[in-house]
N, C-alpha and C positions, 0 to 999 in steps of 0.2 A: 576363511575368511580369522579366526582366531592363532593358526598359524602366524600369519603376517604380524596381529596384533601381540603373541608375546612371542619374535623376533625383534619388533620397535622396542616391548616393552625393555627386553633383555639387552638392547645396546644403548639404549638412555640410563639403564644400572647399569651397566661398564663404564658409560662416559661419566655418568655422578661418581662412581667409585675410581675412575683414573684422578675425574678432577679433585679427589680430596686425597689419593697419592701423592699427587703433585702439588698440591698446598703444604700436604705434610715435610714432603719433602725440601720447598722451599724453604721453610722453618727452619728446618734442619741445617739445610744450605746458611742461612742468616746467620745462626747459631754457632755454626763452626765458623764462618768466615769474621764475625766477631772475636772468637777465641784467637785466630790464628791473629789477625790483626793485634790481639794484646802480645799475645806471644812476641810476635816479629819484632814487634815495639820494648820489650823485655832482653829479648836477643842484641839488638840497638846499646840499649843502655849495658848490658854485660860487655860489648864489644868496645864500647867506648871507657868502660871504668877498665878494662884490662892491659888497654894498649896505653894506656892514661898511664898507670903502673909501672908495665912495664918499658914504658920510656924513661920513666920517671927513674927505673931504678937502673936502668940500661941492660934489661934481659931480650936478648933478643928472640929466643925462642922456649918454648914449654910445651913440658907432653904428658900429655898425663892416658896412660892407658889407650885409647882409640883416638883420640882427641889430639890435636897440636894448635897451639896457637903461635902465630908469628906476625913479628914487624917486619912490613916491606913496602916501600913503595911500588905503586904500579908504573909501569910505563905506558905513556903517553901515545897515540896513535898516529903513525905517522903518516902522513896526505904528500902523494906523490903528485907536480903537477910538470905537465908537459907544457914548453914553451911551443906557442901555437905556430910564429914565424918557424921557430928551427924544424919542427916536426915537416912543414910546407917544405922546405926546403931541401929535405934529406925524399920525399915523396911523390908519385907521382901523382898530378890533379884530381881522376877519379880517385884515389885511395886515398887522399888528404879528404877528400868529401864523403865518401863511403867512412871512414873512422871519426869525426869529428861533432860534438852535436854542443849545443849552445846550451847556458845556465837559462832557463826561464827567469830565475830571479834578476840575475842581471840581465835579460835583452828589456827586462817591464823599465831599469833604470835609462832605456835610451829610445826605447820605442811606444808609440799610445797600443793602447789595446787593441783597436781597428788595427794596426798596422802588425799588429803581433797576431792577433787572426785571419790574416792575410795567407802569412807565409806559417802556418803556427798545425802541425799535425797533429790530432786528437786520434789515440788511441785507447778504447774503450777496455776495464778492467776485464779479466777473462774468468769469465761465470764460476761460482765457487761452489760448493755443497751447500745445502742451507746447514745448520746448524744451530745454538741457546744460547743468546746474551742474557746473563743476569745482571741487573742495577738494581745498585743495595742506593736507595737516597738517605741523604743526609739528615 
């Protein structure tokens, strides 16, 4: 019986040690995330300052050792929209119904919730592996 108590005591001690380690890890995580936030803000300030000066003095590119600053205009994202009527005219009915989908946002404009509920198939998400989520209260 003493052996069981010893194992329970060891388990309790191990749990207490784990809790203490987790608390220390959370504190370190918080401290590092605060530092990252500060450094990220400083990086954004530097980027804006460099951009303004490069723009003002018509400097397109600047290189120093292994780091380069370059003015550029990001490309927008292309959106392709297939004309449903044109597509339907080119494929069979079964191919058409197999390949189309209806935007739920758009459908909500024209149908009631009950109407949508009757014709909507809900596919639950795939189960995912458990992980940890850390939230820092503001």
